[in-house]
C-alpha positions as CSV (number, residue, x, y, z in Angstrom):
1,X,-112.5,-248.7,-69.4
2,X,-113.9,-245.2,-69.7
3,X,-117.0,-243.8,-68.0
4,X,-119.8,-243.2,-70.4
5,X,-121.4,-239.8,-70.6
6,X,-124.9,-238.8,-71.7
7,X,-123.5,-238.0,-75.2
8,X,-122.6,-241.7,-75.4
9,X,-126.2,-242.8,-75.2
10,X,-126.7,-243.6,-78.9
11,X,-123.6,-245.8,-78.9
12,X,-124.5,-247.6,-75.7
13,X,-128.1,-248.2,-76.8
14,X,-126.9,-249.6,-80.1
15,X,-124.4,-251.9,-78.4
16,X,-127.1,-253.2,-76.1
17,X,-129.6,-253.7,-78.9
18,X,-126.9,-255.7,-80.8
19,X,-126.3,-257.8,-77.7
20,X,-129.9,-258.5,-76.8
21,X,-131.6,-258.6,-80.1
22,X,-131.8,-262.5,-80.0
23,X,-132.4,-262.8,-76.3
24,X,-135.5,-264.9,-75.6
25,X,-136.0,-263.2,-72.3
26,X,-136.1,-259.7,-73.9
27,X,-138.4,-260.9,-76.6
28,X,-140.7,-262.4,-73.9
29,X,-140.8,-258.9,-72.2
30,X,-141.4,-256.9,-75.3
31,X,-143.8,-259.3,-77.1
32,X,-143.1,-260.6,-80.6
33,X,-145.6,-258.6,-82.6
34,X,-143.4,-256.7,-85.2
35,X,-141.3,-253.7,-84.4
36,X,-139.3,-255.8,-82.0
37,X,-136.0,-254.0,-82.7
38,X,-137.6,-250.6,-82.1
39,X,-139.1,-251.9,-78.8
40,X,-135.7,-253.3,-77.8
41,X,-134.2,-249.9,-78.5
42,X,-136.7,-248.2,-76.3
43,X,-136.0,-250.7,-73.5
44,X,-132.3,-250.2,-73.8
45,X,-132.7,-246.5,-73.8
46,X,-134.6,-246.8,-70.6
47,X,-131.9,-249.0,-69.1
48,X,-129.3,-246.3,-70.1
49,X,-131.2,-243.5,-68.4
50,X,-131.9,-245.6,-65.3
51,X,-128.3,-246.6,-65.0
52,X,-127.1,-243.0,-65.5
53,X,-129.3,-242.0,-62.6
54,X,-128.6,-244.9,-60.2
55,X,-125.2,-246.3,-61.3
56,X,-122.5,-245.9,-63.8
57,X,-121.9,-247.0,-67.4
58,X,-118.5,-248.0,-68.7
59,X,-117.2,-248.3,-72.2
60,X,-114.2,-250.3,-73.3
61,X,-111.3,-248.3,-74.6
62,X,-112.2,-249.3,-78.1
63,X,-115.8,-248.4,-77.5
64,X,-117.0,-251.7,-78.7
65,X,-118.3,-253.0,-75.4
66,X,-120.2,-251.6,-72.4
67,X,-121.0,-252.5,-68.8
68,X,-124.0,-251.0,-66.9
69,X,-123.5,-251.1,-63.1
70,X,-126.3,-250.2,-60.8
71,X,-125.8,-249.0,-57.2
72,X,-129.0,-249.8,-55.3
73,X,-128.0,-247.4,-52.5
74,X,-128.3,-244.5,-54.9
75,X,-132.0,-245.1,-55.3
76,X,-133.8,-244.0,-52.1
77,X,-137.1,-245.4,-51.0
78,X,-138.4,-241.8,-51.1
79,X,-137.7,-241.5,-54.8
80,X,-139.6,-244.7,-55.4
81,X,-142.7,-243.4,-53.8
82,X,-142.6,-240.1,-55.7
83,X,-142.5,-242.0,-59.0
84,X,-139.0,-240.9,-59.9
85,X,-136.9,-243.4,-61.8
């Protein structure tokens, strides 16, 4: 496993979109009215940014899989109040 960097965002977002494009839970969140793939992409982009700020993202050596790991202790209560994410 290798640690993903910000330049890996397009790859990670695409991997996540592929994995979650048929997820009923994701479709429930984003609604079903057209443009669902673009909405999933926006959601996965947010997940990438959030995880880069408050965790780590790993890519498999062949760069065909990823894991997003959140560290709740990285997000302070103070940053929640200021609206930072």
